[in-house]
C-alpha positions as CSV (number, residue, x, y, z in Angstrom):
1,M,-107.8,201.2,183.6
2,E,-108.0,202.9,187.0
3,H,-110.8,201.8,189.2
4,R,-112.3,203.1,192.5
5,K,-113.8,200.7,195.0
6,S,-116.8,201.7,197.0
7,R,-116.8,201.1,200.7
8,G,-119.8,198.7,200.7
9,K,-119.9,195.8,198.4
10,A,-117.0,195.1,195.9
11,E,-118.7,197.5,193.5
12,V,-116.1,199.1,191.1
13,E,-116.6,202.4,189.4
14,P,-114.0,203.3,186.8
15,A,-112.4,206.7,187.1
16,V,-111.5,206.6,183.4
17,L,-113.6,205.3,180.6
18,D,-112.8,204.2,177.1
19,V,-115.3,204.9,174.3
20,R,-117.2,201.6,174.9
21,G,-117.3,202.4,178.6
22,L,-118.5,205.9,177.8
23,R,-121.4,204.4,175.7
24,E,-122.3,202.1,178.6
25,F,-122.2,205.1,181.0
26,L,-124.6,206.9,178.8
27,G,-127.0,204.0,178.9
28,R,-126.2,202.9,175.4
29,T,-128.4,205.7,174.1
30,V,-125.6,207.0,171.7
31,G,-123.9,204.9,169.0
32,L,-120.2,204.4,168.9
33,S,-119.8,206.3,165.6
34,T,-121.6,209.3,167.1
35,L,-119.3,209.2,170.1
36,Y,-116.2,209.0,168.0
37,K,-117.4,211.9,165.9
38,A,-118.1,214.0,168.9
39,I,-114.7,213.2,170.3
40,R,-113.0,214.0,167.0
41,E,-114.8,217.4,166.9
42,G,-113.8,218.2,170.5
43,K,-117.3,218.1,171.9
44,I,-116.5,215.5,174.6
45,P,-113.6,216.2,177.0
46,H,-111.0,213.4,176.5
47,R,-107.3,212.6,176.4
48,R,-105.4,210.3,174.0
49,L,-102.8,207.8,175.1
50,G,-101.3,206.4,172.0
51,A,-104.3,205.1,170.0
52,R,-106.5,204.9,173.1
53,I,-109.1,207.5,173.8
54,L,-109.7,208.1,177.6
55,V,-112.5,210.0,179.2
56,S,-112.3,211.1,182.8
57,R,-115.5,210.2,184.6
58,R,-115.1,213.4,186.7
59,Q,-114.6,215.7,183.7
60,L,-117.4,214.0,181.9
61,L,-119.9,214.6,184.7
62,A,-118.7,218.2,185.0
63,W,-119.2,218.7,181.3
64,L,-122.7,217.0,181.3
65,E,-123.8,219.2,184.2
66,S,-122.4,222.5,182.8
67,E,-124.6,225.0,181.1
68,E,-122.0,226.0,178.6
69,P,-122.3,224.3,175.2
70,A,-119.3,222.3,174.1
71,H,-117.1,223.5,171.3
72,G,-118.9,223.6,168.0
73,E,-122.4,223.7,169.3
């Protein structure tokens, strides 16, 4: 997984999240099964690499901040 280092302490912020990382990013307020369903339905922007589901932190933030509903809403 790609990581970005901040200039201060050795804090690492991932640029790409897997589904478990996505759940952590959301404060564990959404269950894994709910996230997998939303991904499967195209509601959360993502890419697949083999069997892995990858979510761009940048695209996720843009999607969360947008006023447009995701597909299927």
